[in-house]
C-alpha positions in Angstrom: 106.2 104.1 76.1 106.5 100.6 77.4 103.3 98.6 76.5 104.5 95.0 77.1 107.4 93.3 78.9 108.7 89.8 78.7 111.7 88.1 80.2 112.9 86.0 83.1 111.1 86.3 86.4 113.8 87.0 89.0 111.8 88.3 91.9 108.2 87.3 92.8 106.6 89.1 95.7 102.9 89.9 96.4 102.4 93.2 94.6 105.9 93.4 93.1 108.0 91.5 90.7 111.3 92.0 88.7 111.5 90.9 85.1 115.0 90.6 83.6 115.5 91.1 79.9 118.5 92.2 77.9 120.6 92.4 81.1 118.2 94.8 82.7 115.9 94.1 85.6 112.5 95.9 85.5 110.6 96.4 88.7 106.8 95.9 88.0 104.0 96.5 90.4 101.0 94.1 90.0 97.6 93.2 91.5 97.1 89.9 93.3 95.1 88.6 90.3 98.2 88.8 88.2 100.5 87.5 91.0 98.7 84.2 91.2 99.1 83.6 87.4 102.8 84.1 87.4 105.2 81.2 86.5 108.0 80.0 88.9 111.1 82.0 89.4 113.5 81.8 86.5 110.8 81.1 84.0 109.8 83.4 81.2 106.9 85.8 81.9 105.0 88.2 79.6 102.9 91.0 80.8 100.8 93.9 79.6 102.3 97.1 80.9 101.0 100.5 81.8 103.8 103.0 82.2 103.1 105.9 84.6 105.4 108.9 84.6 105.6 111.1 87.7 107.8 114.1 88.4 110.1 112.0 90.6 109.6 108.5 89.2 108.8 106.3 86.2 106.7 103.3 87.4 105.6 100.2 85.5 102.4 98.4 86.4 101.9 94.9 85.0 98.9 92.7 84.2 98.3 89.2 83.0 95.5 90.2 80.6 94.4 93.2 78.5 91.2 93.2 80.5 93.0 93.9 83.8 95.0 96.6 82.1 91.9 98.2 80.8 90.2 98.0 84.2 93.3 99.7 85.7 93.1 102.5 83.2 89.4 103.1 83.9 90.0 103.2 87.6 92.9 105.6 87.1 90.5 108.0 85.3 88.4 108.4 88.5 89.1 111.4 90.6 91.3 110.6 93.7 92.1 107.0 92.4 95.9 106.7 91.9 97.9 103.6 90.8 98.2 102.1 94.3 94.5 102.3 95.0 93.6 101.0 91.5 95.9 98.0 92.1 94.3 97.4 95.5 90.8 97.4 94.0 91.9 94.9 91.3 93.5 92.7 94.0 90.2 92.3 95.7 87.8 92.6 92.8 88.3 90.8 89.5 87.4 92.9 86.4 84.1 91.1 86.0 83.3 91.6 89.7 84.1 95.3 89.4 81.8 95.6 86.4 79.0 93.8 88.3 79.4 96.1 91.3 79.4 99.2 89.2 76.4 98.0 87.2 74.4 97.3 90.4 75.5 100.5 92.1 77.0 98.4 94.8 79.1 101.1 96.5 79.6 99.0 99.7 81.3 96.2 97.7 83.9 98.7 96.3 84.2 100.5 99.7 85.2 97.1 101.2 88.6 97.4 99.5 91.2 98.7 102.1 91.9 102.4 101.6 89.0 103.2 99.3 86.4 104.8 101.5 82.7 105.5 100.7 83.3 108.8 98.8 85.8 107.3 96.4 83.6 104.2 96.0 80.7 106.4 95.0 82.9 108.2 92.5 84.0 104.9 90.9 80.3 103.8 90.5 79.2 107.2 89.2 82.1 108.0 86.9 82.5 104.5 85.4 78.9 103.4 85.1 78.8 104.4 81.4 82.3 103.3 80.6 82.5 99.7 81.7 80.4 98.3 78.8 83.5 98.0 76.7 85.5 96.2 79.3 85.5 92.9 77.6 85.9 89.8 79.8 88.9 88.4 78.0 90.5 85.2 79.1 93.9 85.4 80.9 96.8 85.7 78.5 98.6 82.6 77.3 101.7 83.6 79.2 99.8 83.2 82.5 99.8 79.9 84.5 96.8 77.8 85.1 95.8 80.0 88.0 96.6 77.4 90.7 98.8 79.0 93.4 101.9 77.1 94.3 104.6 77.6 96.9 107.1 80.2 95.7 110.3 81.6 97.1 110.2 85.0 98.7 112.2 87.9 97.3 115.4 86.6 99.0 115.1 83.2 97.4 113.9 81.4 100.6 110.8 79.2 100.5 107.8 81.2 101.6 104.9 79.4 103.2 101.3 80.0 102.2 100.6 81.9 105.4 103.6 84.2 104.9 102.5 84.9 101.3 99.0 85.7 102.5 100.2 88.1 105.2 102.5 89.8 102.8 99.7 90.3 100.3 97.3 91.6 102.9 99.9 94.1 104.1 100.3 95.2 100.5 96.7 96.0 100.4 97.1 98.4 103.3 96.4 96.3 106.4 98.6 96.5 109.5 101.0 93.5 109.8 99.7 92.6 113.2 96.1 92.7 112.0 97.0 90.7 108.9 98.8 88.0 110.9 96.0 87.7 113.5 93.4 87.3 110.8 95.4 84.8 108.8 96.1 82.7 111.9 92.3 82.7 112.7 91.4 81.7 109.1 93.9 78.8 109.2 92.7 77.7 112.6 89.1 77.7 111.4 89.9 75.9 108.1 93.0 73.7 108.1 92.4 72.8 104.4 93.0 76.5 103.5 96.5 76.4 105.1 98.1 75.1 101.9 96.5 77.6 99.5 97.6 81.3 99.9 94.8 82.5 97.6 92.2 80.8 99.7 93.7 82.3 102.9 93.7 85.8 101.4 90.1 85.6 100.2 88.9 84.2 103.5 90.9 86.8 105.4 89.4 89.6 103.4 85.9 88.2 104.1 86.7 88.3 107.8 88.1 91.8 107.8 85.7 93.4 105.4 82.6 91.3 105.6 81.0 89.6 102.6 79.4 92.5 100.7 
């Protein structure tokens, strides 16, 4: 069972990276919170890993901290919450925000995540209410960057602009490409200062699409 993975970061996309170590490249799926803490391409990265074995695949899910990994495991224990949906929830809600929403019984806040739906959100609150107490709010791992997003190449090595990164991330969360682009364009038009920061664009786009809940 793979628990951690470290090596050179050779691909960095929103939701997906490749880490090369020992001559082997490992594809790892990640939440946006981890994506924005990654180093630049070619630099060394170290991640906490949850290995999920299916009948037809062996998937690796990576996290920049033990807290994110624990939150992922808790979400996976909820009925009808699979790896993709768990990553989507952690891409929109940081572990501490998830704990707060569950503690307050804020079903709408969790339902705001694309693909969740009210029934699943209710299950998350009900089934995890007594389990999140041990979800310690640990600091990001030392391997992570300082959390300030910076322009990075896309998966083909070409420079990707903040808007393109934001659109890619929103599509990864389950939004339609046309809808994601329209929303990102509107956010940038309304706030030109956000245009250089993909994380800001994503957060503002989510607020527009889902409403502040």
